[in-house]
A tleap script that builds the chain and sets N, CA, C and O, in Angstrom:
source leaprc.protein.ff14SB
mol = sequence {
  NMET SER GLU VAL VAL VAL PRO SER VAL GLU
  GLU LEU ALA ALA GLN LEU GLN ALA VAL SER
  GLY ALA ARG GLU VAL ASP ALA ASP ALA ALA
  LEU GLN HIE ILE ALA ASP VAL ASP SER LEU
  ASP LEU MET GLU TRP LEU TYR GLY PHE GLN
  ASN GLN TYR PRO HIE ILE PRO ALA ASP GLU
  SER LEU PHE ALA ASP ILE ASP ASP THR THR
  THR LEU ARG VAL VAL HIE GLU ARG ILE VAL
  ALA LEU VAL ALA GLY SER GLY CVAL
}
set mol.1.N position { 137.729 149.615 50.993 }
set mol.1.CA position { 136.557 149.207 51.544 }
set mol.1.C position { 136.354 147.658 52.058 }
set mol.1.O position { 136.285 146.727 51.254 }
set mol.2.N position { 136.277 147.500 53.316 }
set mol.2.CA position { 135.979 146.158 53.725 }
set mol.2.C position { 134.670 145.308 53.478 }
set mol.2.O position { 133.617 145.915 53.283 }
set mol.3.N position { 134.692 144.002 53.478 }
set mol.3.CA position { 133.678 143.346 53.129 }
set mol.3.C position { 132.779 143.458 54.240 }
set mol.3.O position { 133.220 143.572 55.383 }
set mol.4.N position { 131.316 143.432 53.942 }
set mol.4.CA position { 130.307 143.338 55.380 }
set mol.4.C position { 129.946 141.947 55.917 }
set mol.4.O position { 129.466 141.018 55.268 }
set mol.5.N position { 130.243 141.971 57.143 }
set mol.5.CA position { 129.959 140.657 57.303 }
set mol.5.C position { 128.662 140.444 57.835 }
set mol.5.O position { 128.219 141.309 58.591 }
set mol.6.N position { 127.844 139.252 57.525 }
set mol.6.CA position { 126.435 139.281 57.451 }
set mol.6.C position { 126.168 137.929 58.352 }
set mol.6.O position { 126.277 136.751 58.013 }
set mol.7.N position { 125.838 138.413 59.425 }
set mol.7.CA position { 125.397 136.691 60.346 }
set mol.7.C position { 124.652 135.503 59.364 }
set mol.7.O position { 123.754 135.667 58.539 }
set mol.8.N position { 125.304 134.343 59.729 }
set mol.8.CA position { 124.347 133.241 59.158 }
set mol.8.C position { 123.127 133.166 59.778 }
set mol.8.O position { 123.038 133.567 60.939 }
set mol.9.N position { 121.778 132.538 58.970 }
set mol.9.CA position { 120.595 132.044 59.741 }
set mol.9.C position { 120.886 131.429 60.490 }
set mol.9.O position { 119.936 131.353 61.270 }
set mol.10.N position { 122.100 130.555 60.996 }
set mol.10.CA position { 121.926 129.870 61.818 }
set mol.10.C position { 122.022 130.489 63.478 }
set mol.10.O position { 121.533 130.189 64.567 }
set mol.11.N position { 123.154 131.738 62.822 }
set mol.11.CA position { 123.491 132.671 64.106 }
set mol.11.C position { 122.242 133.446 64.391 }
set mol.11.O position { 122.124 133.783 65.570 }
set mol.12.N position { 121.222 133.828 63.522 }
set mol.12.CA position { 119.970 134.681 63.757 }
set mol.12.C position { 119.199 133.771 64.532 }
set mol.12.O position { 118.615 134.102 65.564 }
set mol.13.N position { 119.191 132.570 64.019 }
set mol.13.CA position { 117.971 131.667 64.722 }
set mol.13.C position { 118.461 131.498 66.332 }
set mol.13.O position { 117.656 131.487 67.263 }
set mol.14.N position { 119.541 131.403 66.452 }
set mol.14.CA position { 120.098 131.314 68.002 }
set mol.14.C position { 119.925 132.273 68.639 }
set mol.14.O position { 119.453 132.247 69.775 }
set mol.15.N position { 120.419 133.734 67.776 }
set mol.15.CA position { 119.783 135.209 68.767 }
set mol.15.C position { 118.276 135.310 68.963 }
set mol.15.O position { 117.855 135.910 69.952 }
set mol.16.N position { 117.410 134.749 68.061 }
set mol.16.CA position { 115.915 134.747 67.989 }
set mol.16.C position { 115.769 133.973 69.157 }
set mol.16.O position { 115.345 134.539 70.165 }
set mol.17.N position { 116.071 132.688 69.195 }
set mol.17.CA position { 116.070 131.642 70.314 }
set mol.17.C position { 116.461 132.392 71.916 }
set mol.17.O position { 115.959 132.118 73.006 }
set mol.18.N position { 117.330 133.224 71.651 }
set mol.18.CA position { 118.202 133.709 73.042 }
set mol.18.C position { 116.953 134.539 73.689 }
set mol.18.O position { 116.402 134.305 74.765 }
set mol.19.N position { 116.582 135.814 72.528 }
set mol.19.CA position { 115.524 136.737 73.147 }
set mol.19.C position { 113.964 136.201 73.764 }
set mol.19.O position { 113.236 136.613 74.667 }
set mol.20.N position { 113.885 135.183 72.873 }
set mol.20.CA position { 112.079 134.806 73.084 }
set mol.20.C position { 112.185 133.633 73.919 }
set mol.20.O position { 111.147 133.059 74.251 }
set mol.21.N position { 113.421 133.163 74.336 }
set mol.21.CA position { 113.237 131.792 75.431 }
set mol.21.C position { 112.773 130.741 74.794 }
set mol.21.O position { 112.824 129.689 75.432 }
set mol.22.N position { 112.229 130.687 73.473 }
set mol.22.CA position { 111.709 129.649 72.503 }
set mol.22.C position { 112.916 128.293 72.925 }
set mol.22.O position { 114.136 128.417 73.042 }
set mol.23.N position { 112.311 127.379 73.043 }
set mol.23.CA position { 112.971 125.895 72.880 }
set mol.23.C position { 113.908 125.223 71.769 }
set mol.23.O position { 114.695 124.278 71.806 }
set mol.24.N position { 113.517 126.061 70.816 }
set mol.24.CA position { 114.030 125.903 69.444 }
set mol.24.C position { 113.370 126.739 68.524 }
set mol.24.O position { 112.162 126.976 68.527 }
set mol.25.N position { 114.336 127.242 67.617 }
set mol.25.CA position { 113.726 128.076 66.240 }
set mol.25.C position { 114.554 127.477 65.253 }
set mol.25.O position { 115.774 127.358 65.140 }
set mol.26.N position { 113.491 127.101 64.506 }
set mol.26.CA position { 114.235 126.410 63.091 }
set mol.26.C position { 113.982 127.582 61.886 }
set mol.26.O position { 112.976 128.194 61.528 }
set mol.27.N position { 115.265 127.587 61.482 }
set mol.27.CA position { 115.448 128.830 60.398 }
set mol.27.C position { 114.165 128.555 58.918 }
set mol.27.O position { 113.743 129.380 58.108 }
set mol.28.N position { 113.910 127.328 59.036 }
set mol.28.CA position { 112.518 127.321 57.961 }
set mol.28.C position { 111.051 127.017 58.431 }
set mol.28.O position { 110.095 126.718 57.715 }
set mol.29.N position { 111.087 127.159 59.771 }
set mol.29.CA position { 109.722 127.323 60.288 }
set mol.29.C position { 109.248 128.723 59.717 }
set mol.29.O position { 109.999 129.617 59.325 }
set mol.30.N position { 107.508 128.757 59.751 }
set mol.30.CA position { 107.186 129.771 59.593 }
set mol.30.C position { 107.461 130.568 60.958 }
set mol.30.O position { 107.553 129.936 62.010 }
set mol.31.N position { 107.581 131.862 60.929 }
set mol.31.CA position { 107.988 132.817 61.921 }
set mol.31.C position { 106.680 132.795 62.849 }
set mol.31.O position { 106.819 132.517 64.040 }
set mol.32.N position { 105.619 133.037 62.412 }
set mol.32.CA position { 104.515 132.946 62.787 }
set mol.32.C position { 103.684 131.679 63.859 }
set mol.32.O position { 102.869 131.793 64.775 }
set mol.33.N position { 104.230 130.707 63.333 }
set mol.33.CA position { 104.201 129.574 63.868 }
set mol.33.C position { 105.354 128.756 64.933 }
set mol.33.O position { 105.159 127.634 65.400 }
set mol.34.N position { 106.469 129.528 65.162 }
set mol.34.CA position { 107.275 128.993 66.025 }
set mol.34.C position { 106.726 129.308 67.262 }
set mol.34.O position { 106.116 130.374 67.344 }
set mol.35.N position { 106.841 128.445 68.444 }
set mol.35.CA position { 106.207 128.309 69.723 }
set mol.35.C position { 107.010 129.400 70.568 }
set mol.35.O position { 108.237 129.307 70.595 }
set mol.36.N position { 106.450 130.303 71.173 }
set mol.36.CA position { 107.024 131.299 72.024 }
set mol.36.C position { 107.835 132.294 71.416 }
set mol.36.O position { 108.777 132.732 72.076 }
set mol.37.N position { 107.616 132.750 70.200 }
set mol.37.CA position { 108.232 133.725 69.364 }
set mol.37.C position { 106.917 134.628 68.717 }
set mol.37.O position { 106.079 134.223 67.911 }
set mol.38.N position { 107.015 135.879 69.295 }
set mol.38.CA position { 105.858 136.657 69.042 }
set mol.38.C position { 106.236 138.083 68.520 }
set mol.38.O position { 107.460 138.210 68.560 }
set mol.39.N position { 105.702 139.027 68.118 }
set mol.39.CA position { 105.793 140.263 67.579 }
set mol.39.C position { 106.556 140.853 68.276 }
set mol.39.O position { 107.442 141.385 67.605 }
set mol.40.N position { 106.652 141.044 69.489 }
set mol.40.CA position { 107.748 141.368 70.248 }
set mol.40.C position { 108.767 140.991 70.441 }
set mol.40.O position { 109.699 141.773 70.632 }
set mol.41.N position { 108.929 139.570 70.453 }
set mol.41.CA position { 110.240 139.077 70.244 }
set mol.41.C position { 110.954 139.363 68.980 }
set mol.41.O position { 112.177 139.467 68.887 }
set mol.42.N position { 110.115 139.481 68.028 }
set mol.42.CA position { 110.624 139.982 67.035 }
set mol.42.C position { 111.297 141.036 66.981 }
set mol.42.O position { 112.458 141.072 66.572 }
set mol.43.N position { 110.434 142.339 67.521 }
set mol.43.CA position { 111.327 143.404 67.607 }
set mol.43.C position { 112.520 143.428 68.564 }
set mol.43.O position { 113.585 143.954 68.239 }
set mol.44.N position { 112.348 142.927 69.588 }
set mol.44.CA position { 113.532 142.916 70.451 }
set mol.44.C position { 114.444 142.364 69.783 }
set mol.44.O position { 115.526 142.947 69.847 }
set mol.45.N position { 114.396 141.171 68.974 }
set mol.45.CA position { 115.509 140.528 68.305 }
set mol.45.C position { 116.028 141.747 67.276 }
set mol.45.O position { 117.222 141.824 66.986 }
set mol.46.N position { 115.255 142.491 66.860 }
set mol.46.CA position { 115.773 143.598 65.896 }
set mol.46.C position { 116.701 144.395 66.501 }
set mol.46.O position { 117.904 144.451 66.246 }
set mol.47.N position { 116.027 145.060 67.386 }
set mol.47.CA position { 116.917 146.000 68.036 }
set mol.47.C position { 118.050 145.591 68.449 }
set mol.47.O position { 119.005 146.348 68.278 }
set mol.48.N position { 118.279 144.223 69.137 }
set mol.48.CA position { 119.737 143.658 69.430 }
set mol.48.C position { 120.514 143.588 68.104 }
set mol.48.O position { 121.652 144.053 68.034 }
set mol.49.N position { 119.842 142.946 66.935 }
set mol.49.CA position { 120.642 142.959 65.538 }
set mol.49.C position { 120.994 144.408 65.304 }
set mol.49.O position { 122.117 144.647 64.862 }
set mol.50.N position { 120.216 145.336 65.536 }
set mol.50.CA position { 120.733 146.850 65.147 }
set mol.50.C position { 121.776 147.369 65.702 }
set mol.50.O position { 122.474 148.212 65.137 }
set mol.51.N position { 122.015 146.869 66.998 }
set mol.51.CA position { 122.800 147.344 67.891 }
set mol.51.C position { 124.159 146.423 67.686 }
set mol.51.O position { 125.248 146.903 68.001 }
set mol.52.N position { 124.071 145.237 67.210 }
set mol.52.CA position { 125.228 144.533 67.150 }
set mol.52.C position { 125.768 144.912 65.667 }
set mol.52.O position { 126.942 145.183 65.416 }
set mol.53.N position { 124.815 144.886 64.823 }
set mol.53.CA position { 125.489 145.267 63.172 }
set mol.53.C position { 124.884 147.028 62.707 }
set mol.53.O position { 123.920 147.254 61.976 }
set mol.54.N position { 125.455 147.703 63.136 }
set mol.54.CA position { 124.924 149.011 62.700 }
set mol.54.C position { 125.410 149.207 61.586 }
set mol.54.O position { 125.146 150.373 61.295 }
set mol.55.N position { 126.022 148.690 60.719 }
set mol.55.CA position { 126.321 148.775 59.164 }
set mol.55.C position { 125.135 148.209 58.316 }
set mol.55.O position { 124.939 148.218 57.101 }
set mol.56.N position { 124.557 147.813 59.153 }
set mol.56.CA position { 123.648 146.790 58.031 }
set mol.56.C position { 122.354 147.841 58.405 }
set mol.56.O position { 122.205 148.221 59.566 }
set mol.57.N position { 121.567 148.211 57.474 }
set mol.57.CA position { 120.882 149.199 57.585 }
set mol.57.C position { 119.434 148.539 57.663 }
set mol.57.O position { 118.633 148.793 56.764 }
set mol.58.N position { 119.028 147.582 58.859 }
set mol.58.CA position { 118.078 146.803 58.891 }
set mol.58.C position { 116.936 147.383 59.654 }
set mol.58.O position { 117.268 147.850 60.744 }
set mol.59.N position { 115.549 147.477 59.321 }
set mol.59.CA position { 114.748 148.008 60.069 }
set mol.59.C position { 113.466 147.056 60.204 }
set mol.59.O position { 113.490 145.840 60.018 }
set mol.60.N position { 112.532 147.685 60.498 }
set mol.60.CA position { 111.013 146.861 60.694 }
set mol.60.C position { 110.729 146.360 59.343 }
set mol.60.O position { 110.098 145.303 59.372 }
set mol.61.N position { 111.036 146.849 58.029 }
set mol.61.CA position { 110.706 146.137 56.796 }
set mol.61.C position { 111.105 144.865 56.904 }
set mol.61.O position { 110.323 144.071 56.382 }
set mol.62.N position { 112.104 144.377 57.429 }
set mol.62.CA position { 112.395 142.967 57.231 }
set mol.62.C position { 111.190 142.130 57.479 }
set mol.62.O position { 111.117 141.034 56.924 }
set mol.63.N position { 110.216 142.556 58.281 }
set mol.63.CA position { 109.242 141.720 58.646 }
set mol.63.C position { 107.827 142.167 57.976 }
set mol.63.O position { 106.730 141.631 58.138 }
set mol.64.N position { 108.200 143.439 57.080 }
set mol.64.CA position { 107.020 143.468 56.138 }
set mol.64.C position { 106.495 142.042 55.636 }
set mol.64.O position { 107.042 140.944 55.534 }
set mol.65.N position { 104.789 142.667 55.276 }
set mol.65.CA position { 104.506 141.269 54.860 }
set mol.65.C position { 104.252 139.860 55.306 }
set mol.65.O position { 103.621 139.003 54.687 }
set mol.66.N position { 104.808 139.754 56.413 }
set mol.66.CA position { 105.024 138.772 57.096 }
set mol.66.C position { 103.419 137.726 57.026 }
set mol.66.O position { 102.345 138.165 57.437 }
set mol.67.N position { 103.560 136.614 56.547 }
set mol.67.CA position { 102.893 135.522 56.531 }
set mol.67.C position { 103.291 134.031 56.830 }
set mol.67.O position { 104.357 133.670 57.328 }
set mol.68.N position { 102.371 133.324 56.485 }
set mol.68.CA position { 102.750 131.888 56.732 }
set mol.68.C position { 103.926 131.371 55.916 }
set mol.68.O position { 104.546 130.338 56.168 }
set mol.69.N position { 104.170 132.246 54.866 }
set mol.69.CA position { 105.844 131.740 54.387 }
set mol.69.C position { 106.928 132.116 55.005 }
set mol.69.O position { 107.967 131.457 54.962 }
set mol.70.N position { 106.766 133.492 55.806 }
set mol.70.CA position { 107.830 134.175 56.046 }
set mol.70.C position { 108.554 133.535 57.189 }
set mol.70.O position { 107.963 133.408 58.262 }
set mol.71.N position { 109.886 133.090 57.033 }
set mol.71.CA position { 110.521 132.188 57.828 }
set mol.71.C position { 112.012 132.868 58.296 }
set mol.71.O position { 112.458 133.678 57.484 }
set mol.72.N position { 112.630 132.687 59.218 }
set mol.72.CA position { 114.080 133.039 59.459 }
set mol.72.C position { 114.860 133.366 58.202 }
set mol.72.O position { 115.447 134.442 58.090 }
set mol.73.N position { 114.867 132.389 57.204 }
set mol.73.CA position { 115.423 132.288 56.001 }
set mol.73.C position { 115.271 133.094 55.106 }
set mol.73.O position { 116.190 133.461 54.374 }
set mol.74.N position { 114.093 133.491 55.029 }
set mol.74.CA position { 113.506 134.839 54.179 }
set mol.74.C position { 113.843 136.066 54.888 }
set mol.74.O position { 113.915 137.109 54.238 }
set mol.75.N position { 114.067 136.068 56.195 }
set mol.75.CA position { 114.455 137.323 56.736 }
set mol.75.C position { 116.096 137.658 56.615 }
set mol.75.O position { 116.712 138.706 56.811 }
set mol.76.N position { 116.520 136.377 56.227 }
set mol.76.CA position { 118.294 136.111 56.448 }
set mol.76.C position { 118.261 136.810 54.798 }
set mol.76.O position { 118.992 137.777 54.585 }
set mol.77.N position { 117.543 136.364 53.883 }
set mol.77.CA position { 117.653 136.865 52.513 }
set mol.77.C position { 117.714 138.357 52.312 }
set mol.77.O position { 118.481 139.053 51.646 }
set mol.78.N position { 116.548 138.684 53.182 }
set mol.78.CA position { 116.565 140.315 52.978 }
set mol.78.C position { 117.470 141.081 53.667 }
set mol.78.O position { 117.862 142.153 53.207 }
set mol.79.N position { 117.879 140.606 54.819 }
set mol.79.CA position { 119.152 141.178 55.073 }
set mol.79.C position { 120.114 141.029 54.364 }
set mol.79.O position { 120.819 142.030 54.485 }
set mol.80.N position { 120.682 140.099 53.458 }
set mol.80.CA position { 121.705 139.960 52.696 }
set mol.80.C position { 121.204 140.733 51.226 }
set mol.80.O position { 122.036 140.779 50.320 }
set mol.81.N position { 119.957 141.285 51.021 }
set mol.81.CA position { 120.027 141.815 50.006 }
set mol.81.C position { 120.000 143.301 50.420 }
set mol.81.O position { 120.457 144.113 49.615 }
set mol.82.N position { 119.459 143.777 51.719 }
set mol.82.CA position { 119.998 144.783 52.089 }
set mol.82.C position { 121.113 145.235 52.055 }
set mol.82.O position { 121.137 146.386 51.618 }
set mol.83.N position { 122.373 144.693 52.420 }
set mol.83.CA position { 124.020 144.784 52.191 }
set mol.83.C position { 124.269 144.951 50.894 }
set mol.83.O position { 124.976 145.850 50.438 }
set mol.84.N position { 123.648 144.013 50.193 }
set mol.84.CA position { 124.029 144.368 48.814 }
set mol.84.C position { 123.497 145.606 47.908 }
set mol.84.O position { 124.195 145.929 46.947 }
set mol.85.N position { 122.389 146.259 48.145 }
set mol.85.CA position { 121.670 147.241 47.985 }
set mol.85.C position { 122.442 148.678 48.331 }
set mol.85.O position { 122.544 149.721 47.684 }
set mol.86.N position { 122.994 148.226 49.777 }
set mol.86.CA position { 123.349 149.609 50.310 }
set mol.86.C position { 124.647 150.007 50.047 }
set mol.86.O position { 125.094 151.018 50.588 }
set mol.87.N position { 125.399 149.252 49.182 }
set mol.87.CA position { 126.706 149.788 49.060 }
set mol.87.C position { 127.571 149.751 49.974 }
set mol.87.O position { 128.679 150.196 49.674 }
set mol.88.N position { 127.346 149.169 51.509 }
set mol.88.CA position { 128.336 149.058 52.784 }
set mol.88.C position { 129.253 148.268 52.618 }
set mol.88.O position { 130.081 148.086 53.511 }
savepdb mol mol.pdb
quit
């Protein structure tokens, strides 16, 4: 079985920036406070992520309990935990 490749947090930031059109996406900024990023952008990013990485069981739960402490780095940690827990 081959090792699952998880994109870096920087790659996730670049993907979200491309989807949202935001000037900058800081991986350590609260998602709710990034200019030009809204919930529709997050769902569009998730759809693209699911298509690019179908072997990673990511869904809307990545954004569960989103609050002022939820950053892209937190989402990345959730993705890493999904991969570790899924046995893929």
